[in-house]
N, C-alpha and C positions, 0 to 999 in steps of 0.2 A: 165639148168636155163633160165630163161626169162631174154632177153637183150633188147624187145621192149620198154620198160619205160625208158630206158637210152639213145635211139637212137634219132639221131640227128634232126629226124623229131618230134619226141614228144616234146622235148625240143622247138622245135621251135612250134608246138602247144600251149604249155604253154604261150610262150611268146606273140602269136597273141592272147590268151584269157586274159592276163592282158591287155595289152596295148587296145583293142576295149573296155575291163570293165570300165578303167581310162577314158575311150575317152567317155562313154555313162554315166559316172556319170555327164560330165556337170563341174565339179569345176575346170577343168585345160584344156589349151588352145592345140590343138593339135600339135601346134609347139613345145612345151617344153614335151608331152608325146612321141612324134618322137625323141628327143634328149635323153629323159631318157632311150627309148631302143633301143638307136643307130640303128634309121632307117630313113628313108625319111616319110617327113609328107605325101606325094602321097602314098606313101606304107601301111602308118597307114589308110588313106583313103579307099584304096581297100581294106585292112580285114575289114573295118566298113559294107562295100557294100556287101561283103562275108556275115557277119554275119546278116546283115538285110536280106538278100535274104533267109537265112536259117529258120530266124525268121520267116518271112513270111509264109515260106512254113509250116513251125511247128505251126504256129497259125493258119493256115487255115484249118487245123485239128482240131482245138478246141482241142489241148491237149499240155500240157507241154513239151510232152516229145519230143525231136528230132529227127528225121531219123539219123539212124544209116550208116555210111558212112566208106568205106574199106578203104578208103587212109589216110596214117598216115600224110599227109601234110592238109586235112583237119581241120579247127577251128570250132569245131561244136557249133551249138546253145545252147545245154544244158551245156556244157562246160562254156561257156561266160555268161550265165543267171543265173548260183546260182554261180561264181566267185565274181557277182558286191555284194559289201557287204551291199548296199543300198536296203530297201525297193521296189523293181521292179516287176511291173506288166503292162501284154497286155490285150489292151482293144478293142472294136471294134465300130462302129461308135454309138452304143446305149449307149455307155460307160458301156457295161457288161463285166467284168473279162473273159480273156479265158485265161489267164496263169498268174502265180506270184511264184516268188522265196520263199526262206525259210525265206529270210530277212524280207519278206512281212508278211508271216505268223507269224513272231516272234513280230512284231510290232501291227500287230492287234489281236495277239490273237486267233488263230483260227487256226484248222488242216491245212497242207498245202493241201490236198485233197479236203478241202471243199470250197477253196475261187473260183476256176472259177463257173462260171455262175452265179456271186452277180455280183450287180452294185455296181461302186465306192462309190457314193453319198450314198447308204446305210450305207456303211462301215467308212466314213468319215465324212457325214456333218449330220448336223440334218435335213435338206431338204430333198426331194424326187426326186428333178431335182438339176443339177449341177449348182453351184453357178456362179454369173455372172464373165465375166472378166476371164474363167476359161482355163487355157493353154490348157487342153486337147482338148477343144471345137476350139482353134484357133489352133492346131495342125492338125484336122482334116479339118478345113473350108481352111489353107494355105495350106496343105501340105508341111508345113516345120516344122521343129525344133522349139519350142517354151516353152520359161524358165518362171516361176514366182514364188509365194508366194503363198503356199496354207494353210490355217488353218483348221485343221480337229477339228472341235467342238466334235467328239462322242470321240476322243481321247486327247481332250485338248491338243495338238500339234501345234507346226508350221513347215512345209515342204517348202524346195526349190526345186521344181517339174523341171523336163527337160523331155517333150514330144518330142520323136522321131518318124514320121511316117514311117511304114517298107516299103519295097520296091515293087512295087506291078507289075507284069510282066504278068497278066493276069485279069480280069475284075471281080476276087472276091472282098467282100467285103475289105475295109481300115482298117488297125488296125495301133495303136500307142503303143510304147513302152513307159512307165510311170516310170520314178525313179525318188527317192524321198529320198532325205536327211534331217534329224531333226536337224532343226535348233531353237527350240524352246530356249533352253539356251540363243542362242545369240538375239533372239527376245525379251526375257524377259529381258535380260540387257541392252538391248537398250530401252526398255520402261522405265527400272530403272533410266538409264541414261537420259533420256528424261524428266522425272519425278522430278530427282535430279537438272538436268539444271532450269526447270521449279521452282522449291523450293527456289533454287540461286537467281534467278531473282527475285523472290518474295522477299526473304531475303535482295537482294540489294533495292528492291523497299522499303522493310519495315526499314531499316536500315535508308534511309534519312527521312522515315517519323517520325521514334523515336527521330531523331535529335530535330525536335521540340516539346520541352519540355512542351510546352504550354499546347500540344494535345495529352499528353503520354497515359491518359488512352484509349481514342480513337484510337491510332494508335495500342497500344498493341493490342485492341480486332479485329481490322482489321487485324495485322500479323495472330492471331488464325483462323479468318474465312478465310483466303486466303489460311494456308498451311493447314487446316482441309480437305478443298475441293479439294487442289492438291493431298491429300495423301487419299481420299476417305474416310474418318475414320466419325465417329459418332460425337464425340466430341472431342474438343481439349483443354486445360486449364491450369492454372499455379498456382500454390500452393505457398504460402511464410511460414518460418518458423518463431518463435516467442517461445519465452519463457514466463511460468506465474511466479507468485508472488515466488512459491518455488523451481524456476528454471526448471521447467519440460519442456522439448522440445515439443511444438504444433506446427501445421501446419494449416493453413485457405485458403480457395479457394479465389483468389482475382479476377481472369479472366476467361471467358468461353466464345466459341463458340457451337452450339450445331446445327447440322444437319436438316434438317427440317423433322418433325414427331419425332425426339428424344427428350425428355423431359429433359430439363436442369436442371441442379444441382446447380445452383449458389446461390440459396435461401433455399438449404437445410441446416438446422441448426446443423445437423450431424457432416459436412463437415466445420464447423467453429470451431477453438479451439480444434481439434482433437488431442489427444496423439499419439505417435508413439508408444511408449511402451505398455503402458494400451490398445490401440486400434488394439495390433494385428499386427503392421507394423515395430516391432523392426528390422527385418531383411530389410526392405528397410531404414531404418535409418544407418544403417551400411553400406551398399552396396552404396547409394547416396551420403555419407558423403565422399567414397572412389572413387568418382566420376565412379562409375558404373554402369549400368541399368537394369530395369526391362523389361521384354519383353517377349511377345509369348503369346501362348493360356490361358486364365483363369483356363481350368482344370488341364494345367500343373503345377498351380505353389501350395504352400503349401493348407492346409484345413483351416486355419484360414484367408487365403487372400483371398481365394475362396469365402468365407463367405461372405467379406465385398464385395468385387465385384460383384458376382450374384446379388446384391440385387439391383444394379446399371443397372441389365440385359447386364453387358457388358462379351464378349465372347473372346476379344483379348485384349493387352495392350500394351502402350510404355511409358515408364517415364524414363526421362532424367535429369539429375540432373543440379542445375543454380548454380554457383559459382561468388560470386562479390568478388573481392579482394581475390580470393583465399580459401573466406569462402563460406560453403554450403549455401547459401539464400533460396534454394527450389528446386521446379519443375516444369517442363513442360509435361503434358501428353497426350496421344491419345487414346481414347476408340473406338473400333469397336463392336458395338452391333447388327452384323449380322451374322459374320463368323470367325471363326477361322483363324488366317492368320499370319503367318511368316511373319517379318522385314528382310529386304534385308540389307547388310552391308552398301550399298550406301546409303539407306533410314535413317538408323541410323547414319552413318556419317554426313550425311546432316543434319541430326536435330541434331546431336552435334553442328555442327556451330548456326543453329538458336539459340540454348539454349547458347552458348556465346555471340552472339549478343545480346539477350535479358540480360543477365548479365553486358556487357557491359553499354546497354541502360539504364537498372535500376541505375548502378551506376553513370552515367553522370548525368540522371533526380535526385538523392540524391543531387549529386555536385551542379546542379542547382539550386535545390529547397532551400537548404541550402545556397547558393548566394545570391537567391532573399528575404530568411529572412534576410540575414545579412544586404543588400541593404536597406530593408525594413526598419529595424531596426535603420538602419544609420539615413534614412531620417527622420524618425519619431524623432529620437533624434536631427537631424539639426533642424526641423520645431521646436522641442519643445524649442531649445535654444533663447533666445532675442538677441543673440548677432549677428553682422554682421561679416562674413570670407571672405577677400578677399586675394588673391595669388598676391604677387609683383614680380617681377624679379630684378635684381641689380640697373637697371634703375628707379627702382620705377613705373613700369609699370605694370597696370592691366591686371592680366591673366586671373582669373577667381574670382567668387564672388557666396555668398549663403545668403541671407538677407529673413528672415522670414516677412511675411505683418504686423505685429506687431510693423516694427518699424517706426519713424517718422523720414525721411529722411532728408537731406540737400540738395542733389542733387539725383534723382532715380539712383541707381547702375546700369540700362539697359547702363547710358550714362558714366560708367564709362570705359566700356571693351576697351582697346588698347590704353587708355590716359594714361598718366602720373599724379602722385600725384601733382605734380606742375600747370596741367590742372585743377583740380578742386578745390583744396582747397587755401585759401590766401598763402601769400608768408611765413608769419614765422611759420605758422603752417605745410605747406608744406616740408619747410627747413628743420624743427625739423623732422618730420617722414621719410623723406628722408635719413637724416644722421643716424637715428637709424637704421633702415632696412639695411643699407648697413652695419653698424656695424655688425649688428646681423648675416648677412651672410657671411661675412669673419669670425668672430669670434666664430660662432656656439654656440654663448651664447643668451639665451632670454631676454628681455627687456619688460620693461610698460613705458607708458608714457600717459600725461593728457594734454587734451585740450578744449578748448570750441568754439561752433562754434552759429551762430543766427539762428534759424530755426523758420519761421513763426514769426516772430517780438519777440521773447524769445531766451535768451540766455540758450543752452544744453550745458552739460558738457560729456564729453565722457572720456572714459580709453580705451587705445589701447596697447593690449599684442602681443608682435613681437614674433614669432618663426621661427626658420631657417627648411626649408624644405629640400633642400641641397643646393650643393654649389653655385647657382644660383637663389633661390626662398627663398622667405619666406611668411609665414601665419600670417596676421595681422587680429585679435581677436577684432573687434571695441563693445565696450558695451555703451551703455546709463545710466551714472551715475548719471544725473539730480536729481532723488528722491533721490539719496542717497546722495548727496550735500544737497538738500531741508532738509532731514530727517537730516542730520548731523546739520547742524545749529539750526535747531527748539532742537534737542536733548543737543545741548551746553547751549540754553535759558531755557531748561526745568532744566537741572542739575545745572544752577546758582540760578534757583527759589529754586530747591530741597535743595541746601547748606544753603539757607535762612532759608528755613520753617524747615530744620535740627537743625541750632542753637536756632532757637525759639522753637523747641519742647524738647531741652536739657534745656533750660531754666525753659520753663513751667515745665519739667518732673523734675527738681530739685526743684522748688518752690512747685511742688505738695506733692514730696518726705518730703518735708523740713513742709509740713501742716499734711501730712500723720502720722510723728513722732510727730508733735506736738499733733494731735488726739489722737495716741497710749500713750504717756506719760498722755494726760489728760484722757483717758479712765480706764488708769491703777491707777491715782491719786486717780479719783474719785470713781473707783471701791473699793479701798481700805478706801477710806473716808468713803464711804456708808456700807461698812462689819460691819465696828466697830459697829456702832448704829443697824445695823440688827441684830448682836451677841445680842447688850442688848435686844432688842424687844425677840428673841429667849429664852435667858435664862430665862429675867421675864415672858415669857408667860408659860415656864416650870415650873417655880415656881407656877402661877397661877396657872396650870394645878392640880399641889399638892394641893392646896386650898382647903378645903371644898365650893363646888363652887352647885348651883341647875344645874339640867340638860339644862335649857336654856344657862347657864353661863358657863358651861363648853362647851357646842356646840361653843359657839363664840368666848371661847379663843381657842380650836381646830382649828376652822376655822383661827384664828390669824397665830397660829404654823405653820400649811400646807401652809398657803400665805407666810410666813416668810421663809420656807424652800425653796419654789418656788423661791422667787424673790433672794435667796443666789445660788441657782444654775443657775440660769441665769446671776447673777453677775460674777460668776466664771467661766462660760463660755465666757465671754466679755473679762473678764481679760487674760483669756488663749489666746483669739484671739488676743489680743493687743498685747501680749508677743510675740507671734508668729510672727505676722506682722512685730514688732520693732525690731525681733531676739534677744531677751532677754529671750526666752525660752531655759533652760537648763535643761538634764536631771541628775538623780543621779546615781551614783554607791555604790548602798546598796547588801550584803548578803540576800537570800529570799530563801523560801520553795514555789515551785509552787504548790504543793498539797495545801497548807495551802492557800494559795491566793484564789484558785477556791473555797475551802472551805468558804470561807469569801464572796466572789462572791453570792454563792449558798444561803445561808444563808441571804443574803440581797435582794434576789428575791424569797424567798420562801414564805413569805406571799402571793405575789402579784400572784405567780403561783396556789399557794393552792386557791383563793379567785376565779381564773377564771377556777379552776379544769383542769389545764396542767400538763403533766409529763414534770420535768427539770430534762435534765440528763447532768452527769460532767463526763469527761473520759478522762484518759492521757494513750496513748499507752505503754503497757509494754516496758521497755528499754528506755525510753523518761528522760534525767537527770530532776530533779526537784530541786537538789540544786544548784541554779544560783547567778549571780552578775549582778545588772542589775538596770532597777527604778520599783518597784513594784507597785510603785501608779499610775505611768502613764500607766503602762500596763492593770491594775486592771480598772483603769477609761476607756481605750479603750472596754477591754471586758465588761464592766457595761454597756456601751453606747449601744454596738453592741447587748448583751445579752438582756438588757431592752429594745432595741424597736422590740426585737425577740418576748418577752413575751407580750409587747404592741398591738402589730400586730398579734397577734394568738389569734384565737376566742376557738380553741379546737384543740386538737392534742398533739405537745411534743415540747420542745425547746432541742436540745443536742447541748452540747459544748465539742468538741473533739480536744486535742492537739496531735500532732505527729512531730516524728524529720526529717526535710525538708535534713539538711546536718548537717555534724559534722567535724571539723579538727582545729588541735592548740589551743586547749583549750577553742573553742568557739562553739556554737551549732545556727544553724537556726532553729526555731520551728515554725510551721504552726498551725495557730487556727481556726477552724472550728465552724461556728456558724448556724448551721440548725433550721429550724423553717416550721412549716407546716399553715403558715398563707397567709395573703391574696395574697402575691407576688406581682410583680412590672413590668408596662410594660418596654418592650423594648425601648421606646424611653424616658424616663425618667429614665433610668440608668446613663448616661452619666453624667447628671448634679446633680446625686444624691449626691455627696462628696464636691457640692460645699455651701459655705456660704448661711444662710438662705433658703434654698433649700426644699421642701418637693413635694411629688408625687402630689399632685392639692389643690385648699383650702379645698376640703372637708374632707381630710385630717387632717389637722388644725383643722378643726372645730370640728371633732369626737375625734381625739387621742392625740390634743394638741401638744407643741413642738414650739421650735425656729427654729429647722433645723440648727443649731451650730454643733450639738454633731458630725454628719460622719466627717463634713470638720474639727473639731479638733482630732479626730480619726486618720483622712487621715494625719496630719501635724504631730502628735507624731507617729506614724508608719514610715512616712518617717527619722526621727529624732532617731527611733532606727533599722535604715539601711533596712527598709522592704519596702513590697509592699501590697497593700489593693484591694479587688474584690471584686465585687458579680455576682453569679448566681441566676436568677430567672424565676419562669414559673407562671403566672396571676393564681390565683384560687386553686394553689398546695403548693407555699411556696418558702424559698428562702434560698440562700446558702452565708451567710458573710465570705469571709476570708481573714486572712491576716498574715503576716511572721513577724519575729522580730529574733535580734540576740542577744544574752548574753553570758558573760563569765560562763564558768563550774565552781563551787565552789569546790565540791566533787563529785566522782563517788560512793554514797552510794546504788546506784540503781543497781548496780554491784553485792554488797556482799547479802549474805544469811544470816541474823541473825537463832538464835534459833528458833525463832515461823515459821520461814519459813519452814525450815525442818522438824518441826513436822507437818504442814501443807501437806506435799507432800504425796501424794498416797489416798487424803482422798477422797470419793464420795460425791459428792454435788447435790443437786437438786435443780434448780431454776426455781421458779413460779412466773412468771410475764405475765400479757396480753399484754405488751409493747414488740416489739420484738426488739428494738431499745437497751432498759434495759438489756433483755434477753444476747444479744449477745456482750454488755459492759462487764457484769459481766463473761461472759464465757471466751474471752479475756483474761480479770484480774486473774481469779481463776486458767484458765490452765497457766498463765506464772508463778503460783507457784506449779505447776506439781500437781495439783489436778486433779481429775476426773469429768468431767459434763457431768450433762443433763439437757433439760429442758422441761417445762410443761407451757402451753399457759394459763392454767385455772385449778381451783380446781378439778374438776372432772376428769381430765386426771391426775395430779398430784397422788392422792390417787391410780389411776389404775397402776402408776409405780410404787407407793410406796410398792403395793401388788406383782406385779410382782417380783421385787427386792430382797423381802421377801425371797419367794419361790425359788427364785435361789441361795441364800446365798451370794448374795452378795448386802447385804442392802445399804441404804444411810447412812452416817455418818450426814450430815447436809442438812437442808434443808432451802434455802432462799426463803423468801416470801413477796410478796408485799402486800400492806394494803389494798388497793385500787385495786380491782377488780371487775369487773363487775359481777352479778351473786352471786357466792360463795366469799367473800371477805376473806381476809389473818386471820380475827380473827375467822371466823366460820372453815376456814381449818383447822388451826392448834389445835380447840377443836376436829374437826373430828378424827384426827390424834392419840390427846391424848386419844379419848375413845376409839379407836381400842385396839391396845396394847403396853399401856405407857411403859411397860419395853424395848422393841425392837424398840418405836418410836427414830426418828431422833432426833439432837439437833434443835432447828428451830429459824433462826433469824428473827425478822421483818422489811420491810424496808417502810418509809414513810417520805413523804413530810408535814405531818400535824403538825400542832404547839400545839393540846391539851395538856394541861398541865395533862389530867387523860389516856393519850395515854399509857406511859409505866407499868402502873399498868392493864390496861384491856388486854394487850398483855403478860404480865405478866401469866396472870389468863386463859389466853388460850393455855398456852403451851411456 
């Protein structure tokens, strides 16, 4: 059994080795080490001297291997050397390494046996010479132990080094034991702490600057510049959130600082109104809103985010949210375009403080901006107010005032301050104001008084509204009401004159009305008196025309008859106008057939339309009541006047009269009558006066077409009596549409019954042949209301083709309704062609014509 390792001597050697190793590290004092190992400080130093003697002996042999000792009490060089846990080397005066322990080999990353013979500055430093202020050089030059901090550029580390010269007992070269302690983390922490302190110092300065809201923009830019420079980043910036019209969250860059040589992004349009979600930064939106950060190398971010940031050449980024009143306002960001860096906890937390300060500053800026805007509004409002404002205390002493330059002052308001109301105003006025002011302050109720003062030799009137501010002050609002007073006096004078004028106008109106009544009665009487002899003239002229006259005599007599009828029409119009103005025109209530009434009007206009070559169309919409109660004479008068005008002012084309139901209820129906023509039309500026008395479009119209201008005026009054409305639509050169409505009682509902004839017509096939489209549409609507089948042809050629096609399809036409007057092939020719084909299978033909030739029935009969 080997008991050597457990012997007392061996244990003492281990104790020596550990104690000397701790002492050589240089991190703890000799007194503390001696106390920890329960030995005296002197004994510890003796052990160190013994170790250094052995170390020098070993180092002199240029070998890390220590000589062997047979004594169990000896503390060997090798034991102590390897026991040191820090990188330890022995160097000669040329900085060549003669020995190195395993810890040194580990930190250098070189095998243990390859280290001796290398120079320390090759292994630790970029330069090939020892750096200035090197503790190793000082140890050689002084012969004493030297401590210091070494930056090992090749390793990227910092070391606390202790260089101890070995004891020399002969003339051999000097040696130094170089023990290094890795303090990189501590140095980095100290640097980060210093940087944090610098940032916080800058933050303090920035906070002070940001209090100056008048230079807020400049302060923000300065803050970004200082923080960016301290951090050594390429860019620092601030983005603000906002929403678009669709409430989509966007962000825009508001501020930026860029280091020298770095391209600024403040003018990059892509960074304005940037959408988080559509832009690929939805993750940012989620994290930043939850007060999390975005930090690290860009290559460690998701691919979509990498693509966005790499386009700006960013390699590392730090983004910290800014919250204002706990609402996510935006973010502050830092870019490094040179290196891939990691952000320390100290940096992040310090920059969180920066973000918090910016949020508070933004809130302050907003509040101050709101306050400034409010003050500006109030100032503008006060300046716009013509009133003078005074604040008075309970003794009616002036405390404050506001008065715009547009006031005409009794005394300059500047002289009011500190004085009482009695010092400024005459005693009676001062007493009144003082009494009211004290009452308002005491009661808390507002009051209003008026007074007058001489200003520049003129009496001015004032109104004082007194409002309580608190228990000791009132606000007196003074308004100059001189103009109002003067205007009121003028108004009273004007009102007096108006009353007199009104009395005069009433008297004149009564006289005028009396004269108008007299005029109307006169016209009615004289018209009646004129009509009697006129009827005699017309009657006798008729008898004269029936006698045997030569052509010249017949022409003269006919001229007399036409002139008499024209004069009678004028007399009738004047009589109607007189009755209307006198309020004596009343409507009759008679049973009448609307269809028969329209037939009569059509007959009365037929000759005139035939002479002008016009199509005259009358149509009642199916389902419209025709058995009515009302005044058919007056309805016919309105229709004949409007339709007659349409025929008169239409040179070619058509005049169409249609009747439709506008509304129907409780035995009454409101009918709408439309009279459409293709005539000369009416200019827009003439339509408003068209229904006035004695009004026509212009003088040329009167010369060309004649008339007195009374017809439409009478029509308007008659329509009004029939509880209706009247109007006109027109396009000059294309035609006009006159319309009116009238209310009638419904006599019977015969239009809803179907007699035997209607049943017979059901299902009959009818071909309508007419060159006029309106005629074709009217006939189609009418025949289909009787359940007949209809088809339309615009001319004879098309009609013949359709007849042939239907003959072959076994659905021949039963009836053909044919217009007499058609261009090309007229109705007579078409009838003959139809009969000449297959007379046995030819449809029954009905000829339509507005012509009044006596031979027409016979001619039509011969054509089939």
